[in-house]
C-alpha positions in Angstrom: -27.0 -37.5 -17.3 -25.4 -39.6 -20.1 -22.8 -42.4 -19.9 -20.1 -40.2 -21.4 -20.8 -37.3 -18.9 -20.7 -39.7 -15.9 -17.4 -41.2 -17.2 -16.0 -37.7 -17.7 -17.2 -36.6 -14.3 -15.6 -39.6 -12.6 -12.3 -39.1 -14.4 -12.2 -35.4 -13.5 -13.0 -36.1 -9.9 -10.3 -38.8 -9.7 -7.8 -36.4 -11.3 -8.7 -33.6 -8.9 -8.5 -35.8 -5.8 -5.1 -37.3 -6.8 -3.6 -33.9 -7.9 -3.4 -35.0 -11.5 -5.7 -32.4 -12.9 -3.8 -29.7 -14.8 -4.8 -26.4 -13.2 -4.3 -23.0 -15.0 -1.5 -20.8 -13.8 -1.8 -17.1 -13.1 0.1 -14.9 -15.6 3.6 -14.3 -14.3 3.2 -10.5 -13.9 0.1 -11.0 -11.7 2.0 -13.5 -9.5 4.9 -11.0 -9.1 2.5 -8.2 -8.3 0.7 -10.2 -5.7 4.0 -11.4 -4.1 5.3 -7.8 -3.8 2.1 -6.4 -2.3 1.8 -9.3 0.1 5.5 -8.8 1.2 5.5 -6.4 4.3 9.0 -5.3 3.4 8.2 -4.2 -0.2 7.5 -0.6 -1.3 5.5 1.3 -3.9 8.7 1.5 -6.0 9.0 -2.3 -6.0 5.5 -2.6 -7.3 5.9 0.1 -9.9 9.0 -1.7 -11.3 7.0 -4.8 -11.9 4.1 -3.1 -13.6 6.1 -0.9 -15.9 7.9 -4.0 -17.2 4.5 -4.9 -18.8 3.6 -2.0 -21.2 0.0 -3.3 -21.8 -0.7 -3.6 -18.1 0.8 -0.2 -17.4 -1.4 1.5 -20.0 -4.6 -0.3 -18.8 -3.9 0.6 -15.1 -3.5 4.3 -16.0 -6.7 4.1 -18.1 -8.6 2.5 -15.2 -7.1 5.0 -12.7 -8.5 7.8 -14.8 -12.0 6.3 -15.3 -15.0 7.4 -13.3 -14.8 3.9 -11.7 -11.9 5.0 -9.5 -13.0 8.6 -8.8 -9.4 9.7 -8.4 -10.0 13.3 -9.2 -7.2 14.8 -11.3 -5.6 13.2 -14.3 -3.1 10.4 -13.7 -0.3 10.1 -16.3 2.1 7.5 -14.8 2.1 4.1 -13.1 3.8 5.7 -10.1 1.0 8.2 -9.7 -1.6 5.5 -10.2 -0.1 3.3 -7.5 0.4 6.2 -5.1 -3.2 7.4 -5.6 -5.0 4.0 -5.6 -2.8 2.1 -3.0 -0.9 -1.1 -3.4 -3.8 -3.5 -2.4 -6.2 -2.0 -4.9 -3.6 -2.1 -7.6 -2.9 -5.7 -6.8 -6.5 -6.7 -7.3 -6.9 -4.5 -10.4 -3.7 -5.8 -12.0 -4.8 -9.4 -11.4 -8.2 -8.7 -13.0 -6.6 -7.0 -16.0 -4.4 -9.9 -17.0 -7.0 -12.6 -16.5 -8.4 -12.3 -20.0 -5.2 -13.8 -21.5 -6.0 -17.0 -19.7 -9.3 -17.5 -21.5 -7.6 -18.6 -24.7 -8.8 -21.8 -26.3 -6.3 -24.4 -27.5 -8.8 -25.5 -30.2 -11.7 -24.0 -32.1 -14.1 -26.4 -30.4 -13.8 -24.7 -27.0 -13.2 -21.2 -28.2 -16.8 -20.2 -28.2 -17.4 -21.7 -24.7 -14.4 -19.8 -23.3 -15.5 -16.5 -24.9 -19.0 -17.0 -23.3 -17.3 -17.8 -20.0 -15.2 -14.7 -20.1 -18.2 -12.5 -21.0 -20.2 -13.9 -18.2 -17.3 -13.5 -15.7 -16.8 -9.8 -16.7 -20.5 -9.1 -16.2 -20.6 -10.8 -12.8 -17.4 -8.9 -11.8 -18.9 -5.6 -12.9 -22.1 -6.3 -10.9 -20.0 -7.3 -7.9 -18.1 -4.1 -8.0 -21.3 -2.0 -8.0 -22.9 -4.1 -5.3 -19.9 -4.0 -3.0 -19.5 -0.3 -3.4 -23.2 0.6 -2.9 -24.5 -2.0 -0.4 -21.6 -3.3 1.6 -18.4 -2.2 3.4 -16.4 -4.7 1.3 -13.6 -3.6 -0.9 -15.1 -3.1 -4.4 -11.9 -4.0 -6.3 -11.6 -7.3 -4.3 -15.3 -7.9 -5.1 -14.6 -7.3 -8.7 -11.8 -9.9 -8.6 -14.1 -12.4 -6.8 -16.7 -12.0 -9.6 -14.0 -12.4 -12.3 -12.7 -15.7 -10.9 -16.0 -17.2 -9.6 -16.3 -19.6 -12.5 -12.5 -20.2 -13.0 -13.1 -23.9 -12.2 -14.8 -24.3 -15.6 -11.6 -23.7 -17.5 -9.8 -27.0 -16.9 -13.1 -28.9 -17.4 -13.4 -27.3 -20.9 -9.7 -28.0 -21.6 -10.1 -31.7 -20.7 -13.4 -31.9 -22.6 -11.4 -31.4 -25.8 -10.5 -35.1 -25.5 -14.2 -36.0 -25.5 -15.7 -34.9 -28.9 -19.0 -36.7 -28.1 -19.3 -34.6 -24.9 -18.5 -31.4 -26.6 -21.4 -32.1 -29.0 -23.8 -32.5 -26.1 -24.0 -29.1 -24.4 -26.5 -30.3 -21.8 -24.2 -33.2 -20.7 -21.1 -30.9 -20.5 -23.1 -28.2 -18.7 -24.1 -30.8 -16.0 -20.4 -31.7 -15.4 -19.4 -28.1 -15.2 -22.2 -27.3 -12.8 -21.3 -30.2 -10.6 -17.6 -29.7 -10.4 -16.5 -26.2 -11.3 -17.0 -24.7 -7.7 -14.7 -27.4 -6.2 -12.1 -27.1 -9.0 -12.3 -23.3 -8.7 -11.4 -23.5 -5.1 -8.4 -25.7 -5.9 -7.2 -23.3 -8.5 -7.4 -20.3 -6.2 -5.6 -22.1 -3.4 -2.8 -22.9 -5.9 -2.6 -19.2 -6.6 -2.5 -18.4 -2.8 -5.7 -16.3 -3.0 -7.3 -15.2 0.2 -9.8 -17.6 1.8 -12.7 -15.1 1.2 -12.2 -15.3 -2.5 -11.7 -19.1 -2.5 -15.1 -19.3 -0.6 -16.7 -17.2 -3.3 -15.6 -19.7 -6.0 -16.7 -22.7 -4.0 -20.0 -21.4 -2.6 -21.4 -19.1 -5.3 -24.1 -21.6 -6.4 -25.0 -22.5 -2.8 -28.3 -20.7 -2.5 -28.7 -21.5 1.2 -25.3 -19.9 2.1 -25.9 -17.7 5.2 -22.9 -16.3 7.1 -23.3 -13.9 10.0 -22.6 -10.8 7.9 -22.5 -9.9 4.2 -19.3 -11.1 2.6 -17.9 -11.8 -0.9 -19.8 -15.0 -1.3 -23.1 -13.1 -0.8 -22.0 -10.4 -3.4 -21.1 -13.1 -6.0 -24.3 -15.1 -5.4 -26.4 -12.0 -6.0 -24.3 -10.8 -9.0 -24.4 -14.3 -10.6 -28.2 -14.5 -10.2 -28.6 -11.0 -11.6 -26.5 -11.9 -14.6 -28.8 -14.9 -15.4 -32.1 -13.0 -15.1 -34.3 -13.8 -18.1 -32.0 -16.5 -19.4 -32.5 -20.2 -19.7 -29.9 -21.0 -17.1 -31.1 -23.3 -14.3 -30.2 -20.5 -11.7 -32.7 -18.2 -13.4 -35.5 -20.5 -12.1 -34.3 -20.0 -8.5 -36.8 -18.7 -5.9 -34.9 -15.6 -5.0 -37.0 -15.0 -1.9 -35.3 -18.0 -0.4 -31.8 -16.8 -1.0 -30.3 -15.1 2.2 -27.7 -13.2 0.2 -30.3 -10.6 -1.0 -31.5 -9.7 2.5 -27.9 -9.5 3.8 -27.2 -6.9 1.1 -30.4 -5.1 1.9 -31.9 -5.9 -1.5 -35.4 -7.0 -2.5 -35.4 -10.5 -4.2 -37.2 -8.9 -7.2 -34.5 -6.3 -7.8 -32.8 -5.7 -11.1 -29.6 -3.9 -10.3 -28.8 -3.2 -13.9 -32.0 -1.1 -14.1 -31.3 0.9 -10.9 -30.4 4.6 -11.2 -26.7 5.0 -12.0 -25.9 1.4 -11.3 -26.5 0.1 -14.9 -24.1 2.7 -16.4 -21.4 1.9 -13.9 -21.8 -1.9 -14.5 -21.5 -1.5 -18.3 -18.5 0.8 -18.0 -16.7 -1.6 -15.6 -17.4 -4.5 -17.9 -16.1 -2.6 -20.9 -12.9 -1.7 -19.0 -12.3 -5.4 -18.2 -12.9 -6.4 -21.9 -10.4 -4.0 -23.5 
């Protein structure tokens, strides 16, 4: 730890605790979609009206609805058909996931590469989460996908604020330490401000807690395993973790030495899902 990283850490923590930290906002169309779906008096037509107002989201939703990922059967050619076939809650989580990419835009060239790397990692973890939830749990795969996509969301305001600390941006190890220490807590604060469900907030806050052990497999377990899988063979500190001591693997019925990307059928599904998220 350097003096500059400690100073930056202390300032971030104080801003967070006193509600001064500028948190990213969810794109308006995603907010509207979530509000409509969570309103018990709303209808499919209410949701369709919001989605069709965004041509890019409409096109991507139809594309995803027709992908092997959704296994919807016959060809879907309209937003109305996609929502009717998939259901409002699945569409809510898919729509939120699809508009997330626009949030990962740097305000300077300095942080552009870091945000690109963050988005690429988030889409990989999301894709692995989708596959794990669908094959090894009874959890909703689309909600697991969203949990994976937002698990590192807390790093965004850290990178934004780091633009005011040129010395810190030039010291990747020092910046990584601050991100590792604070992004779970900041991520939880962001998702609370977006009114996300507690199970997704927990995934953001607990995904680096290798001793996490709830009574039954949940989204935290899925994100923990997916995150560790994404770091296999890398220089990340989580790649050095003794996976036999991580309860999440056993709760998903997986061996600690598993590589889900190499499992029959799973690797292709993961790559396809990641590609769909990155369009």
